[in-house]
N, C-alpha and C positions, 0 to 999 in steps of 0.2 A: 504493500500500500504506499502511495506517495504521501509523505508527511508535509502538510501545508503549514505555511507561516501565519496561520490565523489564530483564532482563540477557541477554547473548548466550547464556548457557546455557539460557535459556528458548526460544530460537528456532533456534539452530544456525547453522552457517556459511552455508548457501545462502539462508535468509531474510535474514540479515545482509547478504549481497551484494545481494539485491534491494532492501533499504532503501538501501544506498549508491548503487545505480544510480538509484533514484527521487529522490535529492537533487540530481541534475544535470538540466539542461534538454535533454539529449541522450543518446543511447544509444551503446553500443559492442557489437561482436559478442560473444556469449556462447560463446567458443571457447577452445581450449587456448592459443592465441597471438593477440595483436592483429596485424592485417595492414593494409598499405596498398600501393597500386600504385607500381611504379617500373619504367618501360619495359615489357618483356614479362614481368616477374616481380612477385611480391608480396614485400615485406619482412616478415618475421615478428619479433615482439618479445614476450618472455614473461618472467615472473619467478616464482621459487619460493623458499621459505625453509625452513630446518630449525632446530630449537632443541634444546638439550641436554636439556631436560626431556621432550620428546615424541618425538624422532626418533633420538637417539644413545644406543644401549645401552652401558652400562658394559662396558669391555673391547674395544670396537671401536678399531682402530688409527686414528691421524690420516690415514693414507693412504686407508683405506677410507672414512672420513667425507668426505674431500675428493673422492674419486671419486664418492661418492653425491651430494654437492651438485651437482657438474657434471652428473651423469647425470639427476637429476630435472628439471633445467632443459632439457637437450637433449631429454628425452623429450617435452616440450610442442612442441618444433619437429618431432619425429618424428611426433607425432599428426596433424600437418597435411601430412605428406609433404614436409617441408622439409629443406634442407641447412643445418646449423649453420655459422655464420661466426665469431662472437665471443661471449665470455662476460665480463661484468663481475661482480665480487663485492663485497659489503659484509660484512665479518667483524667481529662483536662478540665479543671474547674476554676472559676474566677476566685480571686483572693477573698472576696467578700462572702463566699459560700459559707453558710453556717454549718456547724458540726452536726446539728440535727438534720440538715438536708443530706449531708454525707451519710449519716446513719440510715436515713430513710432510703437512699439509693441502694445501699447494701442490703437492707432488709428486703426490698423488692427483688433484687437479684437472687438473694438466697431463697426467697419463697418459690421463685420459678425453678431454680435448680433442685430444690427439695422435691417439688411436684413431679419432676421428670427423672429423678434418680441420678443427677449429676452433682459434681462437687466444684467448689471454687479452688483455683490452683494458683492464686496470686496475681501479680500484674505490675502496673506502674501508675504513679500519681504525679501530675504536673499542674502548673498554674497557667491559666489562659482562658480564652473564651470557651464556653461550654462545648465539649466534644467528648463523646464516650465511645470507646471501641471494645469489642469483644473478640476473643479467639476461642472458638469451640472445638473440642476434640471428641470424636466419637468412634464407633466401630459398627461394622455390618458384616454379616456372614457372606462368604463368597457364594454366588448364586442367588442372593436375595437383593443385591444393590439395584436401585432404580436409577437409571441414567436418562439424560435428556434426548438421546438419539436412538433409543432402542424400540420405538413403536413400529407398528406395521400398518400398512394401508388397510382400512376397514375396521381397525380398532376404534372403540368408542372413546370420545373425549368427555371427561367427567370432572366434577368438582366436589369437594367436601363442603358441608355447611351451607351458608347463605352468602350472597354477594351484595355489596353496596352499603352495609351498615356503617363501616368506618368512614366512608365518604360522606354519608348523610350526617353523621355526628360531627364531621369537620365543618360542614356548612352551617349546622346549628351552632357550633362554637363560634364561627365567624360572625354570625348574626347576633348572638347573645352575649358572648364572652364568658359564659357560665362555666364554672369549673367542672360540673358534671359532664358537660360535653367534651371538655378537654380530656377528661379521663376516658371517655368512650372512644375518642379517636385512637387512643393507644391500647385499647383493650383487645388483646389477641392471645391466641394460644398456638404453640407449635404442634402440628398434628403428628406427633411421634407415634402413639399407639395406632392411629389410623393408617399411617404409611407402612408400618411394619406388618399389619394385618393385610393390607392391600398387596404387598410383595409376596406374601404367602399364598394369596388367592390368585396370583397370576398377572397383576398389573405389569405393564411393559415399559412405562416411563413416567416421570413425574418432575414437577418443580413446584415452588411455592408462589403464591399470588402476592408478592410484595408490591409490584408495580402495575397490577391489573391483568385481566385476561388478555387484552390486546398485546400488551408487552410480552406476556409469557408465551403466547403462541408465536410471536415473531421470533423469540429466542429458541423455542423448541423447533420451529421450522428451519431456522438457520443451522441448528445442530444436526438435524436429521434429513434435510432436503424434502420434507413432507409439507403438505398444506392441511388446512382444517376448515371444515364447515361447522358453523355455530348456528343453532336454531334459537332465535330470539324468544319464542314462546316457551322454550324449555328452561330458561334461566331461573334459578332459585333465588329470586330477589327478596331481600330482607324487607319486612313490613315497614321498618323505619325509612328505608330508602324509597319505598313507594309513597309514603306519606310526605316526606320532604320533597321528593320530585314533583309531586302534585302542587304542594303549597308554594314552592319557590320557582317552579317552571324549569326544573333541571331535568334533562332527558335521562331515562334509565340507562341508556348506553354509557353516558358519562359516569353515572354512579356505580353501575354494576360491572362494566367492562373496561373502562378507561382509567378510573382513578386509582384503584388498588388499595393497599393497606390492610386487607383482610388476613393475609398470610394463610389462607386456606390452601389445600393442595389442588393443583390442576394435574390430572393424570390420564393415562390411556390404559385401556384394558380390553382384551378380546371380548367380542360380543357374547360368547358362550360362558364367560366368567362373570359377567356383570350381575346376573340375577342373584347369585350367591353373595356377592359383595354388597348388593343393595339390601339384602335381608339383614346383614350384620352391621352395616354402617350407614350414617346419614350422608348419602352421596346422591348426585343427580347427573344423568347423562345430558350434556348440552350440545353434543355434535359427534363428529367422527373425523378420522384421519383420512386424507386423500392424497392424490399425487399432484393436485393442482394448487391454485392460489388460496389464500385465506378468504373465506366467504361468510357473510352474515345473511341468513335466510330470515326475512321479516315480512309478514303480511303477504307471503307468496312471492316476494321479490328476492332475487339474489344479488347482493351488493358486495363488491370487492372491498376488503378491509385494508385501507391504506394507512390508518393510524396505528402507530406502534406503542401507544400507551404512554405512561409517565416515563420520563428519562431525565436523569440529572444533567445539568448544564444546558439542556434544550428548553427554551422558553416557549412553551405552548400554553393554550388557554387553561388547561387543567393544571399544568405545572406551575403557572403563576399563582394559583390558589393554594398550593401545597404548603401549609403552615407558614 
């Protein structure tokens, strides 16, 4: 790839990552977590960061922020059907941060780790504008790991849970400034038990919905060379998203497909395995894997999906509203 003398805002996060990869003489898997073999398992390693300016709405408690930091990192382990083991953190905090705030952050981190059977393993603490980073370490059995590029044409495209609630909470927070909506924006869970069961039931690929369905299918398609058809009338839209969409005039596509922030699983599974998975988990089939372009089927019309969802550095309509 030709390196341009422009700015990151001109190219966006994904092309910037491609430039970084091109600067090295070797590649690495384009996955939710890096992995390497160890005996009969793979060790998973991933990292994710949140900043005060882009991810932490004013009014959110330190406990909620800490839980969110841990959860977004464990979510990358979940996306590969892994079991989390350890978390390290690098916390950059302003000098005026209170000790109570620091303790609250750590209580939130610890609550998430305890819930999913992982342990804190140390880290680093520095002074500066709020920026919090985690490094999660996990493991997954060989033969059970879910990757981004291992789906097959005809597999069903599915999601766990409901879509659009975090987006709706964000717009409620923007309109009211109320702390309860700030909390709701960050209320997520890494889908670790669900992913591990899906791997046993025959799921073929997965990723997490950090940046929305449109973003995720763009990344899955880039890794696999496949396309996806999404049926609008099959989307499991959260009731809050429906209510906020009607009251504020925001389209369901924006809330449920474009905004992101749910950290649900987007995964593929063979058609003959879906029924058993549906009996055991809260999942919904929203489409299928194809050999063509990404298509949205709505009101009988087939529309090519050109939007790639939320992307850091790229100033789009939804991105401008992101915290």
